[in-house]
TILUM-815980 format. One record per residue (C-alpha): x, z, y; residue in three letters; residue number from 1. Coordinates in steps of 0.2 Angstrom, whole numbers. Each point is the difference from the previous one (the first is absolute). Layout:
N
<px X&pz Z&py Y&aa Ala&i NUM> .
...
This chain:
509
<px 274&pz 450&py 655&aa Unk&i 1> .
<px -9&pz 9&py -15&aa Unk&i 2> .
<px 5&pz 19&py -2&aa Unk&i 3> .
<px 9&pz -4&py -17&aa Unk&i 4> .
<px 12&pz -14&py 6&aa Unk&i 5> .
<px 15&pz 5&py -9&aa Unk&i 6> .
<px 13&pz -13&py 6&aa Unk&i 7> .
<px 0&pz 5&py 18&aa Unk&i 8> .
<px -3&pz 19&py -4&aa Unk&i 9> .
<px 15&pz 0&py -12&aa Unk&i 10> .
<px 11&pz -9&py 13&aa Unk&i 11> .
<px -5&pz 12&py 14&aa Unk&i 12> .
<px 5&pz 14&py -11&aa Unk&i 13> .
<px 16&pz -8&py -4&aa Unk&i 14> .
<px 3&pz -2&py 19&aa Unk&i 15> .
<px -5&pz 17&py 7&aa Unk&i 16> .
<px 0&pz 12&py -16&aa Unk&i 17> .
<px -13&pz 4&py -12&aa Unk&i 18> .
<px -7&pz 15&py 10&aa Unk&i 19> .
<px -1&pz -10&py 16&aa Unk&i 20> .
<px -14&pz -11&py -6&aa Unk&i 21> .
<px -18&pz 5&py -4&aa Unk&i 22> .
<px -15&pz -8&py -8&aa Unk&i 23> .
<px -9&pz 16&py -3&aa Unk&i 24> .
<px -19&pz 1&py 5&aa Unk&i 25> .
<px 3&pz 15&py 12&aa Unk&i 26> .
<px 14&pz -9&py 10&aa Unk&i 27> .
<px -9&pz -16&py 0&aa Unk&i 28> .
<px -16&pz 8&py 7&aa Unk&i 29> .
<px 10&pz 10&py 13&aa Unk&i 30> .
<px 9&pz -15&py 7&aa Unk&i 31> .
<px -16&pz -10&py 1&aa Unk&i 32> .
<px -4&pz 8&py 17&aa Unk&i 33> .
<px 7&pz 5&py 16&aa Unk&i 34> .
<px -10&pz 10&py 13&aa Unk&i 35> .
<px -12&pz -14&py 6&aa Unk&i 36> .
<px -17&pz 9&py 2&aa Unk&i 37> .
<px -9&pz -16&py -7&aa Unk&i 38> .
<px 8&pz 3&py -17&aa Unk&i 39> .
<px -9&pz 17&py -1&aa Unk&i 40> .
<px -16&pz -9&py 4&aa Unk&i 41> .
<px 3&pz -12&py -13&aa Unk&i 42> .
<px 3&pz 14&py -13&aa Unk&i 43> .
<px -16&pz 8&py 6&aa Unk&i 44> .
<px -9&pz -16&py -3&aa Unk&i 45> .
<px 7&pz 0&py -18&aa Unk&i 46> .
<px 12&pz -14&py 2&aa Unk&i 47> .
<px 18&pz 2&py -8&aa Unk&i 48> .
<px 15&pz -7&py 10&aa Unk&i 49> .
<px 12&pz -13&py -7&aa Unk&i 50> .
<px 14&pz 10&py -8&aa Unk&i 51> .
<px 18&pz -6&py -1&aa Unk&i 52> .
<px 7&pz -4&py -17&aa Unk&i 53> .
<px 15&pz 10&py 3&aa Unk&i 54> .
<px 9&pz 12&py 13&aa Unk&i 55> .
<px 18&pz -1&py 3&aa Unk&i 56> .
<px 12&pz 12&py 8&aa Unk&i 57> .
<px 17&pz -9&py 4&aa Unk&i 58> .
<px 15&pz 11&py 5&aa Unk&i 59> .
<px 8&pz -12&py 13&aa Unk&i 60> .
<px -1&pz -17&py 9&aa Unk&i 61> .
<px 9&pz -8&py -14&aa Unk&i 62> .
<px -13&pz 5&py -12&aa Unk&i 63> .
<px -14&pz -5&py 12&aa Unk&i 64> .
<px 8&pz -17&py 0&aa Unk&i 65> .
<px 0&pz -1&py -19&aa Unk&i 66> .
<px -18&pz 5&py -1&aa Unk&i 67> .
<px -5&pz -13&py 13&aa Unk&i 68> .
<px 10&pz -13&py -10&aa Unk&i 69> .
<px -9&pz 4&py -16&aa Unk&i 70> .
<px -17&pz 0&py 8&aa Unk&i 71> .
<px 4&pz -17&py 7&aa Unk&i 72> .
<px 5&pz -7&py -16&aa Unk&i 73> .
<px -16&pz 6&py -8&aa Unk&i 74> .
<px -11&pz -4&py 15&aa Unk&i 75> .
<px -5&pz 18&py 1&aa Unk&i 76> .
<px -7&pz 7&py 17&aa Unk&i 77> .
<px 10&pz 15&py 8&aa Unk&i 78> .
<px -8&pz 13&py 11&aa Unk&i 79> .
<px 14&pz 11&py 9&aa Unk&i 80> .
<px -6&pz 18&py 1&aa Unk&i 81> .
<px 7&pz 14&py 11&aa Unk&i 82> .
<px -10&pz 16&py 0&aa Unk&i 83> .
<px -18&pz -7&py -1&aa Unk&i 84> .
<px -6&pz 7&py 16&aa Unk&i 85> .
<px -6&pz -17&py 8&aa Unk&i 86> .
<px -18&pz 0&py 5&aa Unk&i 87> .
<px -3&pz -19&py 0&aa Unk&i 88> .
<px 2&pz -5&py -18&aa Unk&i 89> .
<px 17&pz -7&py 2&aa Unk&i 90> .
<px 7&pz 6&py -16&aa Unk&i 91> .
<px -15&pz -4&py -11&aa Unk&i 92> .
<px 6&pz -11&py -15&aa Unk&i 93> .
<px -15&pz -12&py 2&aa Unk&i 94> .
<px 8&pz -12&py -12&aa Unk&i 95> .
<px 7&pz 12&py -12&aa Unk&i 96> .
<px 18&pz -2&py -4&aa Unk&i 97> .
<px 14&pz 13&py 4&aa Unk&i 98> .
<px 0&pz 14&py 12&aa Unk&i 99> .
<px 18&pz 3&py 7&aa Unk&i 100> .
<px 1&pz 18&py 5&aa Unk&i 101> .
<px 15&pz 2&py 11&aa Unk&i 102> .
<px 1&pz 19&py 2&aa Unk&i 103> .
<px 16&pz 1&py -10&aa Unk&i 104> .
<px 8&pz -10&py 14&aa Unk&i 105> .
<px 1&pz 16&py 12&aa Unk&i 106> .
<px 18&pz 2&py 5&aa Unk&i 107> .
<px 7&pz 1&py 18&aa Unk&i 108> .
<px 14&pz -13&py -2&aa Unk&i 109> .
<px 9&pz 3&py 16&aa Unk&i 110> .
<px -2&pz 9&py 17&aa Unk&i 111> .
<px 9&pz -6&py 15&aa Unk&i 112> .
<px -4&pz 13&py 14&aa Unk&i 113> .
<px 11&pz -8&py 13&aa Unk&i 114> .
<px -9&pz -17&py -3&aa Unk&i 115> .
<px -17&pz 9&py -1&aa Unk&i 116> .
<px -5&pz -8&py -17&aa Unk&i 117> .
<px -4&pz 5&py -17&aa Unk&i 118> .
<px -1&pz -10&py -16&aa Unk&i 119> .
<px -13&pz 6&py -12&aa Unk&i 120> .
<px -8&pz -7&py -16&aa Unk&i 121> .
<px -18&pz -5&py 0&aa Unk&i 122> .
<px -7&pz 13&py -11&aa Unk&i 123> .
<px 5&pz 15&py 10&aa Unk&i 124> .
<px -15&pz 10&py 6&aa Unk&i 125> .
<px -1&pz 1&py 19&aa Unk&i 126> .
<px -1&pz 19&py 1&aa Unk&i 127> .
<px 16&pz 2&py -11&aa Unk&i 128> .
<px 9&pz -12&py 11&aa Unk&i 129> .
<px -5&pz 8&py 16&aa Unk&i 130> .
<px 5&pz 17&py -6&aa Unk&i 131> .
<px 17&pz -6&py -5&aa Unk&i 132> .
<px 3&pz -8&py 16&aa Unk&i 133> .
<px -6&pz 16&py 9&aa Unk&i 134> .
<px 14&pz 9&py -9&aa Unk&i 135> .
<px 12&pz -12&py 8&aa Unk&i 136> .
<px -8&pz 3&py 18&aa Unk&i 137> .
<px -8&pz -17&py -1&aa Unk&i 138> .
<px -18&pz -7&py -2&aa Unk&i 139> .
<px -7&pz -17&py -4&aa Unk&i 140> .
<px -15&pz 4&py 12&aa Unk&i 141> .
<px -12&pz -8&py -13&aa Unk&i 142> .
<px -14&pz 12&py -4&aa Unk&i 143> .
<px -15&pz -9&py -8&aa Unk&i 144> .
<px -14&pz 12&py -6&aa Unk&i 145> .
<px 5&pz -5&py -18&aa Unk&i 146> .
<px 18&pz 5&py 2&aa Unk&i 147> .
<px -2&pz 13&py -14&aa Unk&i 148> .
<px -5&pz -14&py -12&aa Unk&i 149> .
<px 7&pz -17&py 6&aa Unk&i 150> .
<px 17&pz -8&py -2&aa Unk&i 151> .
<px 12&pz -9&py 12&aa Unk&i 152> .
<px -3&pz -17&py -10&aa Unk&i 153> .
<px -19&pz 3&py 3&aa Unk&i 154> .
<px 2&pz 3&py 18&aa Unk&i 155> .
<px 10&pz -16&py 2&aa Unk&i 156> .
<px -11&pz -11&py -11&aa Unk&i 157> .
<px -16&pz 5&py 10&aa Unk&i 158> .
<px 7&pz 1&py 17&aa Unk&i 159> .
<px -3&pz 18&py 2&aa Unk&i 160> .
<px -2&pz 10&py 16&aa Unk&i 161> .
<px 4&pz 19&py 1&aa Unk&i 162> .
<px -10&pz 12&py 11&aa Unk&i 163> .
<px 14&pz 0&py 13&aa Unk&i 164> .
<px 1&pz -19&py 2&aa Unk&i 165> .
<px -3&pz 0&py 19&aa Unk&i 166> .
<px 18&pz 8&py 1&aa Unk&i 167> .
<px 9&pz -7&py -15&aa Unk&i 168> .
<px -9&pz -16&py -4&aa Unk&i 169> .
<px -7&pz -6&py -17&aa Unk&i 170> .
<px 10&pz -3&py -16&aa Unk&i 171> .
<px 5&pz -18&py 5&aa Unk&i 172> .
<px 8&pz 7&py 16&aa Unk&i 173> .
<px 12&pz 11&py -11&aa Unk&i 174> .
<px 5&pz -13&py -13&aa Unk&i 175> .
<px 18&pz -6&py 1&aa Unk&i 176> .
<px 1&pz -10&py -16&aa Unk&i 177> .
<px -8&pz -1&py -17&aa Unk&i 178> .
<px 5&pz -2&py -18&aa Unk&i 179> .
<px -13&pz -10&py -9&aa Unk&i 180> .
<px -3&pz -8&py -17&aa Unk&i 181> .
<px -8&pz -17&py 1&aa Unk&i 182> .
<px -12&pz -8&py -12&aa Unk&i 183> .
<px 15&pz -9&py -8&aa Unk&i 184> .
<px 7&pz 17&py -5&aa Unk&i 185> .
<px 15&pz -1&py 12&aa Unk&i 186> .
<px 5&pz 15&py 11&aa Unk&i 187> .
<px 3&pz -4&py 18&aa Unk&i 188> .
<px 4&pz 9&py 16&aa Unk&i 189> .
<px -8&pz -6&py 16&aa Unk&i 190> .
<px 11&pz -3&py 15&aa Unk&i 191> .
<px -1&pz 14&py 13&aa Unk&i 192> .
<px -15&pz 0&py 12&aa Unk&i 193> .
<px 13&pz -2&py 15&aa Unk&i 194> .
<px 10&pz -14&py -8&aa Unk&i 195> .
<px -8&pz -13&py 11&aa Unk&i 196> .
<px -12&pz -14&py -4&aa Unk&i 197> .
<px -15&pz 3&py -12&aa Unk&i 198> .
<px -3&pz 18&py -5&aa Unk&i 199> .
<px -1&pz -2&py -18&aa Unk&i 200> .
<px -6&pz 18&py -3&aa Unk&i 201> .
<px -16&pz -4&py 9&aa Unk&i 202> .
<px -4&pz -12&py -15&aa Unk&i 203> .
<px 0&pz 15&py -12&aa Unk&i 204> .
<px -7&pz 14&py 11&aa Unk&i 205> .
<px -19&pz 0&py -3&aa Unk&i 206> .
<px 1&pz -12&py -15&aa Unk&i 207> .
<px -6&pz 13&py -12&aa Unk&i 208> .
<px 11&pz -6&py -14&aa Unk&i 209> .
<px -6&pz -18&py 0&aa Unk&i 210> .
<px 16&pz -8&py 6&aa Unk&i 211> .
<px 13&pz 12&py -8&aa Unk&i 212> .
<px 2&pz 17&py -8&aa Unk&i 213> .
<px 8&pz 12&py 14&aa Unk&i 214> .
<px 13&pz 11&py -9&aa Unk&i 215> .
<px 9&pz 7&py 15&aa Unk&i 216> .
<px 0&pz 1&py 19&aa Unk&i 217> .
<px 12&pz 4&py 14&aa Unk&i 218> .
<px -9&pz 9&py 13&aa Unk&i 219> .
<px 4&pz 6&py 18&aa Unk&i 220> .
<px 0&pz 19&py 2&aa Unk&i 221> .
<px 2&pz 12&py 15&aa Unk&i 222> .
<px 5&pz 17&py 4&aa Unk&i 223> .
<px -14&pz 13&py -2&aa Unk&i 224> .
<px -9&pz 5&py 16&aa Unk&i 225> .
<px 6&pz 17&py 6&aa Unk&i 226> .
<px -17&pz 4&py 9&aa Unk&i 227> .
<px -19&pz -4&py -1&aa Unk&i 228> .
<px -14&pz 2&py 13&aa Unk&i 229> .
<px -18&pz 1&py -5&aa Unk&i 230> .
<px -16&pz -2&py 10&aa Unk&i 231> .
<px -18&pz -2&py -4&aa Unk&i 232> .
<px -12&pz -8&py 13&aa Unk&i 233> .
<px -19&pz -1&py 1&aa Unk&i 234> .
<px -3&pz -16&py 9&aa Unk&i 235> .
<px -17&pz -5&py 7&aa Unk&i 236> .
<px -3&pz -15&py -11&aa Unk&i 237> .
<px 9&pz -13&py -10&aa Unk&i 238> .
<px 4&pz -11&py 15&aa Unk&i 239> .
<px 9&pz 14&py 8&aa Unk&i 240> .
<px 10&pz 4&py -15&aa Unk&i 241> .
<px 5&pz -18&py -3&aa Unk&i 242> .
<px 5&pz -1&py 18&aa Unk&i 243> .
<px 12&pz 14&py -2&aa Unk&i 244> .
<px 8&pz -8&py -15&aa Unk&i 245> .
<px 2&pz -16&py 8&aa Unk&i 246> .
<px 7&pz 7&py 16&aa Unk&i 247> .
<px 12&pz 11&py -9&aa Unk&i 248> .
<px 7&pz -14&py -11&aa Unk&i 249> .
<px 1&pz -13&py 14&aa Unk&i 250> .
<px 9&pz 13&py 11&aa Unk&i 251> .
<px 14&pz -1&py -13&aa Unk&i 252> .
<px -4&pz 17&py -8&aa Unk&i 253> .
<px 4&pz 2&py -18&aa Unk&i 254> .
<px -10&pz 14&py -7&aa Unk&i 255> .
<px 1&pz 1&py -19&aa Unk&i 256> .
<px -19&pz 3&py -1&aa Unk&i 257> .
<px -15&pz -5&py 11&aa Unk&i 258> .
<px -16&pz 2&py -10&aa Unk&i 259> .
<px -17&pz -2&py 7&aa Unk&i 260> .
<px -16&pz 5&py -10&aa Unk&i 261> .
<px -17&pz -7&py 3&aa Unk&i 262> .
<px -14&pz 12&py 2&aa Unk&i 263> .
<px -5&pz 2&py -18&aa Unk&i 264> .
<px 18&pz 0&py -6&aa Unk&i 265> .
<px 3&pz 14&py 14&aa Unk&i 266> .
<px -14&pz 10&py -8&aa Unk&i 267> .
<px 9&pz -3&py -18&aa Unk&i 268> .
<px 17&pz 5&py 7&aa Unk&i 269> .
<px -7&pz 16&py 9&aa Unk&i 270> .
<px 6&pz 6&py 17&aa Unk&i 271> .
<px -14&pz 6&py 11&aa Unk&i 272> .
<px -12&pz -13&py -6&aa Unk&i 273> .
<px -5&pz 12&py -14&aa Unk&i 274> .
<px -8&pz 12&py 11&aa Unk&i 275> .
<px -12&pz -14&py 6&aa Unk&i 276> .
<px -5&pz -4&py -17&aa Unk&i 277> .
<px -1&pz 17&py -8&aa Unk&i 278> .
<px -13&pz 2&py -13&aa Unk&i 279> .
<px -9&pz -16&py 4&aa Unk&i 280> .
<px -2&pz -16&py -10&aa Unk&i 281> .
<px 16&pz -7&py 6&aa Unk&i 282> .
<px 9&pz 15&py -6&aa Unk&i 283> .
<px -8&pz -1&py -17&aa Unk&i 284> .
<px 6&pz -18&py -1&aa Unk&i 285> .
<px 18&pz 5&py 5&aa Unk&i 286> .
<px 0&pz 13&py -14&aa Unk&i 287> .
<px -6&pz -12&py -13&aa Unk&i 288> .
<px 13&pz -13&py 5&aa Unk&i 289> .
<px 13&pz 14&py -2&aa Unk&i 290> .
<px -6&pz 5&py -17&aa Unk&i 291> .
<px -7&pz 16&py 6&aa Unk&i 292> .
<px -18&pz -3&py -2&aa Unk&i 293> .
<px -11&pz 6&py -14&aa Unk&i 294> .
<px -6&pz -12&py -14&aa Unk&i 295> .
<px 3&pz -16&py 10&aa Unk&i 296> .
<px -18&pz -5&py 0&aa Unk&i 297> .
<px -1&pz 1&py 19&aa Unk&i 298> .
<px 16&pz -10&py 2&aa Unk&i 299> .
<px -6&pz -14&py -11&aa Unk&i 300> .
<px -16&pz -1&py 9&aa Unk&i 301> .
<px 8&pz -1&py 17&aa Unk&i 302> .
<px 13&pz -13&py -6&aa Unk&i 303> .
<px -13&pz -10&py -8&aa Unk&i 304> .
<px -9&pz -2&py 16&aa Unk&i 305> .
<px 14&pz -6&py 12&aa Unk&i 306> .
<px -11&pz -6&py 14&aa Unk&i 307> .
<px -7&pz 17&py 2&aa Unk&i 308> .
<px 17&pz 9&py -2&aa Unk&i 309> .
<px 8&pz -11&py 12&aa Unk&i 310> .
<px -14&pz 2&py 12&aa Unk&i 311> .
<px 2&pz 19&py -1&aa Unk&i 312> .
<px 18&pz -2&py 4&aa Unk&i 313> .
<px -4&pz -7&py 17&aa Unk&i 314> .
<px -7&pz 18&py 4&aa Unk&i 315> .
<px 18&pz 6&py -1&aa Unk&i 316> .
<px 7&pz 3&py 18&aa Unk&i 317> .
<px 12&pz -14&py 5&aa Unk&i 318> .
<px 15&pz 11&py 2&aa Unk&i 319> .
<px 15&pz -5&py -12&aa Unk&i 320> .
<px 15&pz 9&py -6&aa Unk&i 321> .
<px 17&pz -8&py 5&aa Unk&i 322> .
<px 16&pz 7&py -8&aa Unk&i 323> .
<px 18&pz -3&py 6&aa Unk&i 324> .
<px 16&pz 5&py -8&aa Unk&i 325> .
<px 16&pz -4&py 9&aa Unk&i 326> .
<px 18&pz 3&py -7&aa Unk&i 327> .
<px 18&pz -3&py 3&aa Unk&i 328> .
<px 12&pz 11&py 10&aa Unk&i 329> .
<px -9&pz 15&py 8&aa Unk&i 330> .
<px 1&pz -9&py 17&aa Unk&i 331> .
<px -7&pz -16&py -7&aa Unk&i 332> .
<px -14&pz 8&py -9&aa Unk&i 333> .
<px -5&pz 10&py 15&aa Unk&i 334> .
<px 1&pz -15&py 12&aa Unk&i 335> .
<px -11&pz -11&py -12&aa Unk&i 336> .
<px -13&pz 14&py -2&aa Unk&i 337> .
<px 0&pz 3&py 19&aa Unk&i 338> .
<px -2&pz -18&py 4&aa Unk&i 339> .
<px -15&pz -2&py -13&aa Unk&i 340> .
<px -8&pz 16&py 8&aa Unk&i 341> .
<px 1&pz -8&py 17&aa Unk&i 342> .
<px -9&pz -16&py -6&aa Unk&i 343> .
<px -13&pz 11&py -10&aa Unk&i 344> .
<px -4&pz 11&py 15&aa Unk&i 345> .
<px -3&pz -16&py 10&aa Unk&i 346> .
<px -15&pz -4&py -11&aa Unk&i 347> .
<px -7&pz 18&py 0&aa Unk&i 348> .
<px 6&pz 4&py -17&aa Unk&i 349> .
<px -1&pz 19&py -5&aa Unk&i 350> .
<px 17&pz 7&py -6&aa Unk&i 351> .
<px -3&pz 9&py -17&aa Unk&i 352> .
<px 18&pz 6&py -2&aa Unk&i 353> .
<px 11&pz -2&py -14&aa Unk&i 354> .
<px -12&pz 6&py -14&aa Unk&i 355> .
<px -9&pz -17&py -5&aa Unk&i 356> .
<px 16&pz -10&py -1&aa Unk&i 357> .
<px 9&pz 14&py -10&aa Unk&i 358> .
<px -15&pz 1&py -12&aa Unk&i 359> .
<px 0&pz -19&py -3&aa Unk&i 360> .
<px 19&pz 1&py -3&aa Unk&i 361> .
<px -2&pz 14&py -13&aa Unk&i 362> .
<px -14&pz -9&py -9&aa Unk&i 363> .
<px 5&pz -19&py 3&aa Unk&i 364> .
<px 1&pz -5&py -18&aa Unk&i 365> .
<px -15&pz 9&py -6&aa Unk&i 366> .
<px -12&pz -14&py 3&aa Unk&i 367> .
<px 7&pz -9&py -16&aa Unk&i 368> .
<px -7&pz 14&py -11&aa Unk&i 369> .
<px -18&pz 2&py 7&aa Unk&i 370> .
<px -8&pz -16&py -5&aa Unk&i 371> .
<px -3&pz 6&py -18&aa Unk&i 372> .
<px -12&pz 13&py 6&aa Unk&i 373> .
<px -12&pz -13&py 7&aa Unk&i 374> .
<px 0&pz -10&py -16&aa Unk&i 375> .
<px -3&pz 16&py -10&aa Unk&i 376> .
<px -16&pz 2&py 11&aa Unk&i 377> .
<px -6&pz -17&py -6&aa Unk&i 378> .
<px 5&pz -10&py 16&aa Unk&i 379> .
<px 15&pz -11&py 5&aa Unk&i 380> .
<px 12&pz 0&py 14&aa Unk&i 381> .
<px 14&pz -12&py 6&aa Unk&i 382> .
<px 10&pz -5&py 15&aa Unk&i 383> .
<px 6&pz -16&py 8&aa Unk&i 384> .
<px 11&pz -3&py 15&aa Unk&i 385> .
<px 0&pz -15&py 12&aa Unk&i 386> .
<px 11&pz -2&py 15&aa Unk&i 387> .
<px -2&pz -9&py 17&aa Unk&i 388> .
<px 6&pz -1&py 18&aa Unk&i 389> .
<px -5&pz 13&py 13&aa Unk&i 390> .
<px -12&pz -12&py 9&aa Unk&i 391> .
<px -10&pz -2&py -17&aa Unk&i 392> .
<px 1&pz 18&py -7&aa Unk&i 393> .
<px -17&pz 6&py 6&aa Unk&i 394> .
<px -9&pz -16&py -4&aa Unk&i 395> .
<px 7&pz -1&py -17&aa Unk&i 396> .
<px -5&pz 18&py -4&aa Unk&i 397> .
<px -18&pz -2&py 6&aa Unk&i 398> .
<px -2&pz -16&py -10&aa Unk&i 399> .
<px 8&pz 6&py -16&aa Unk&i 400> .
<px -10&pz 16&py 1&aa Unk&i 401> .
<px -16&pz -9&py 3&aa Unk&i 402> .
<px 3&pz -12&py -14&aa Unk&i 403> .
<px 6&pz 13&py -13&aa Unk&i 404> .
<px -13&pz 13&py 5&aa Unk&i 405> .
<px -14&pz -11&py -7&aa Unk&i 406> .
<px 6&pz 5&py -17&aa Unk&i 407> .
<px 10&pz 16&py 1&aa Unk&i 408> .
<px 3&pz 15&py 11&aa Unk&i 409> .
<px 16&pz -4&py 11&aa Unk&i 410> .
<px 12&pz 9&py 11&aa Unk&i 411> .
<px 17&pz -5&py 7&aa Unk&i 412> .
<px 16&pz 6&py 8&aa Unk&i 413> .
<px 13&pz -10&py 10&aa Unk&i 414> .
<px 18&pz 2&py -4&aa Unk&i 415> .
<px 17&pz -9&py -2&aa Unk&i 416> .
<px 0&pz -4&py 19&aa Unk&i 417> .
<px 12&pz -13&py 7&aa Unk&i 418> .
<px 3&pz -8&py 17&aa Unk&i 419> .
<px -11&pz -15&py -5&aa Unk&i 420> .
<px -14&pz 9&py -10&aa Unk&i 421> .
<px -5&pz 12&py -14&aa Unk&i 422> .
<px -8&pz 2&py -17&aa Unk&i 423> .
<px -18&pz 5&py -3&aa Unk&i 424> .
<px -1&pz 10&py -16&aa Unk&i 425> .
<px -18&pz 0&py -7&aa Unk&i 426> .
<px -7&pz 12&py -12&aa Unk&i 427> .
<px -16&pz -4&py -9&aa Unk&i 428> .
<px -11&pz 9&py -13&aa Unk&i 429> .
<px -16&pz -5&py -9&aa Unk&i 430> .
<px -11&pz 3&py -15&aa Unk&i 431> .
<px -13&pz -8&py -10&aa Unk&i 432> .
<px -12&pz 3&py -14&aa Unk&i 433> .
<px 11&pz -9&py -13&aa Unk&i 434> .
<px 18&pz -4&py -2&aa Unk&i 435> .
<px -4&pz -18&py 2&aa Unk&i 436> .
<px -9&pz 3&py 16&aa Unk&i 437> .
<px 15&pz 10&py 7&aa Unk&i 438> .
<px 12&pz -13&py -5&aa Unk&i 439> .
<px -11&pz -13&py 9&aa Unk&i 440> .
<px 0&pz 10&py 16&aa Unk&i 441> .
<px 18&pz 3&py -1&aa Unk&i 442> .
<px 4&pz -18&py -1&aa Unk&i 443> .
<px -13&pz -4&py 14&aa Unk&i 444> .
<px 9&pz 13&py 11&aa Unk&i 445> .
<px 17&pz -8&py -3&aa Unk&i 446> .
<px -7&pz -18&py 2&aa Unk&i 447> .
<px -8&pz 5&py 17&aa Unk&i 448> .
<px 15&pz 9&py 7&aa Unk&i 449> .
<px 13&pz -14&py -4&aa Unk&i 450> .
<px -12&pz -14&py 5&aa Unk&i 451> .
<px -1&pz 8&py 17&aa Unk&i 452> .
<px 18&pz 3&py 1&aa Unk&i 453> .
<px 4&pz -18&py -4&aa Unk&i 454> .
<px -13&pz -6&py 12&aa Unk&i 455> .
<px 7&pz 10&py 14&aa Unk&i 456> .
<px 18&pz -5&py -3&aa Unk&i 457> .
<px 6&pz 17&py -6&aa Unk&i 458> .
<px 13&pz 3&py -13&aa Unk&i 459> .
<px -9&pz 4&py -16&aa Unk&i 460> .
<px 13&pz 12&py -6&aa Unk&i 461> .
<px 12&pz 12&py 8&aa Unk&i 462> .
<px 9&pz 10&py -13&aa Unk&i 463> .
<px -10&pz 0&py -17&aa Unk&i 464> .
<px 4&pz -17&py -6&aa Unk&i 465> .
<px -11&pz -14&py -7&aa Unk&i 466> .
<px -1&pz 2&py -19&aa Unk&i 467> .
<px -17&pz -6&py -5&aa Unk&i 468> .
<px -11&pz 9&py 13&aa Unk&i 469> .
<px 5&pz -12&py 14&aa Unk&i 470> .
<px 4&pz -15&py -10&aa Unk&i 471> .
<px -15&pz -10&py 3&aa Unk&i 472> .
<px 3&pz 1&py 19&aa Unk&i 473> .
<px 18&pz -5&py 0&aa Unk&i 474> .
<px -3&pz -18&py 2&aa Unk&i 475> .
<px -11&pz 2&py 15&aa Unk&i 476> .
<px 13&pz 12&py 8&aa Unk&i 477> .
<px 15&pz -11&py -4&aa Unk&i 478> .
<px -7&pz -17&py 1&aa Unk&i 479> .
<px 14&pz -14&py -5&aa Unk&i 480> .
<px 12&pz 14&py -4&aa Unk&i 481> .
<px -9&pz 2&py -17&aa Unk&i 482> .
<px 8&pz -17&py -4&aa Unk&i 483> .
<px 17&pz 6&py 5&aa Unk&i 484> .
<px -2&pz 15&py -11&aa Unk&i 485> .
<px -3&pz -12&py -15&aa Unk&i 486> .
<px 16&pz -9&py 4&aa Unk&i 487> .
<px 10&pz 16&py 0&aa Unk&i 488> .
<px -9&pz 5&py -16&aa Unk&i 489> .
<px 5&pz -16&py -8&aa Unk&i 490> .
<px 18&pz 2&py 5&aa Unk&i 491> .
<px 3&pz 19&py -3&aa Unk&i 492> .
<px -12&pz 2&py -15&aa Unk&i 493> .
<px 0&pz -17&py -8&aa Unk&i 494> .
<px -10&pz 5&py -15&aa Unk&i 495> .
<px -13&pz 11&py 10&aa Unk&i 496> .
<px 3&pz 15&py -10&aa Unk&i 497> .
<px 3&pz 13&py 14&aa Unk&i 498> .
<px -16&pz 10&py 3&aa Unk&i 499> .
<px -11&pz -15&py -1&aa Unk&i 500> .
<px -17&pz 0&py 10&aa Unk&i 501> .
<px 6&pz 12&py 14&aa Unk&i 502> .
<px 2&pz -2&py 19&aa Unk&i 503> .
<px -6&pz -18&py 2&aa Unk&i 504> .
<px -11&pz 3&py -15&aa Unk&i 505> .
<px -16&pz -1&py -10&aa Unk&i 506> .
<px -15&pz 10&py 6&aa Unk&i 507> .
<px -2&pz 18&py -6&aa Unk&i 508> .
<px -6&pz 0&py -18&aa Unk&i 509> .
C-alpha cells in the first residue's frame, strides 16, 4: 500500500478517530522496527527498513475488528504490535501495510480471586499488571526480562516464559481462554483450556499474530508468596551444575529459579570468579562487554578474532555459578532450599550464601539495557535460546558452542528448568571491519547455532518466539506440521493479511 492511499486511511480514521491514525514519517519510521539486533546491523550497512503506510491505535476489540475488516476489504497487510520489545523481527512490517498498535487496550476487565483468574486486555504492559495484582495480594508469576516493556498480548503471541517458569510455568500454562479477532474481522472467544477435547488456545499461543489478533486473555493467578530463600553455589563444572538442576526438578522440587552459568558467563556475572581474572586480558574483555572499557578498539579486536577469544576463554577455571531462589510459605521456601542444598553438597558445590542470588534478583531486568553499549563500541551482540532434554543438555551446549564459536565469542547459561529438561540461553558477540562483514558474521552465527539445534533434535526456541530470525529453520523443526499451519492460515485468515511472512516464513531479508 503506498503511503498516500486515501481510501483506506480515510476509512480507518472514520473507524477509530482522526488522531488515532498516523501516516507521518516519524511514526512510520518508529514502527518499522522492533528490537531485533539484525535490524540495527541493516541500518549500519545503510539499508532502510520497509515502513508501514499507516499506524492505527484502536480503543477496543470492536474497533480492532473494524480495522481488520477494512484491511481485508482493501487487501492490506496488518501487523499486530504490542510494546515493540521483541528480539526476532516478529513485528516488522516487511510487506508495508498497517501496524495495529494495541496499547490502548490496557484494561483489567475482571478479577475473580476465588477462581484464581484475571481477564486483561492485550495491550496491558506486564509490569503494570503485576503491580496491580500485587496490590490485591496476587501474582501472575510471569517475569520475562522485558516485563517493563512488553505486553500481555505479546507474551501470548510469542509463547513467552518468565524467569520463574520452573515454578509457575510458561504463559501457555496460564491461559484459560482468549479473545481473538480473526482475519475475517470477527471477534471470537476460545473455549476454556479445560473444556475438554482440543485446546483451541494452543492454536493462537505462539502464532505471533498470523492466525488472529489477540485482544484479551483470561489468565491464572495465585497468591503472592510470603517468603523467599536465596542461595548461590560455586559448582566444580557444568556437569555438576546440570546434575543439581536435574535432580532437584525430578525430585519434585519447584524452585522459582535455578540458573547455571558456564565459566565465561560466570566471569561476566561476577561472584568470586572476578578475583581469578583480575587485571588480566579476560578481565579487560569483561569490562569491554559491559561497556566499561576505553575506546572500544581492544574489544573490537578481540571480538573480531573469535577463535583466539574463545580459545582464551578455555583458560578460565571450570567452576560455575549456580543460583537458586525458592519461594512460597516460609516452610516451603526453606524446605526447597534445604533440599537443593543437600543435592549441591553431594557434588562438592561450595555454598556462597544468599548474596549472589539476591544480587541477581535486584538486577534481573538490567540485561535488556546493556546491549546498546556494545553497538556503541562498534561491535554487535545477540542472544538465542534453545531447549532439550536432560540427557542431551551437555551435548547440545558443546555442539552449539563449537559451531557458533567459529564466528563469534559465545557464552551461555542454563535456566527454565523442568522435570524433563531445560533451556540453554546463548549470548554471542562479534565485530568486523565493516558493517557488511559484521552482518555476515551475525547471520553465520545464527545459522550455525540453529542448524546444530535442529540436527540434534532440540527445540529451536524456548521463549523469544520465531519472527524472522528463526523462520528459515521452522520447516526443518516442524516437518509436515508446516502444511497444517497453511491449512489453519487459510481457514482463520482467508486472505492472508495477518502478519504475513512470519512464523513459517520467508528467510530473513
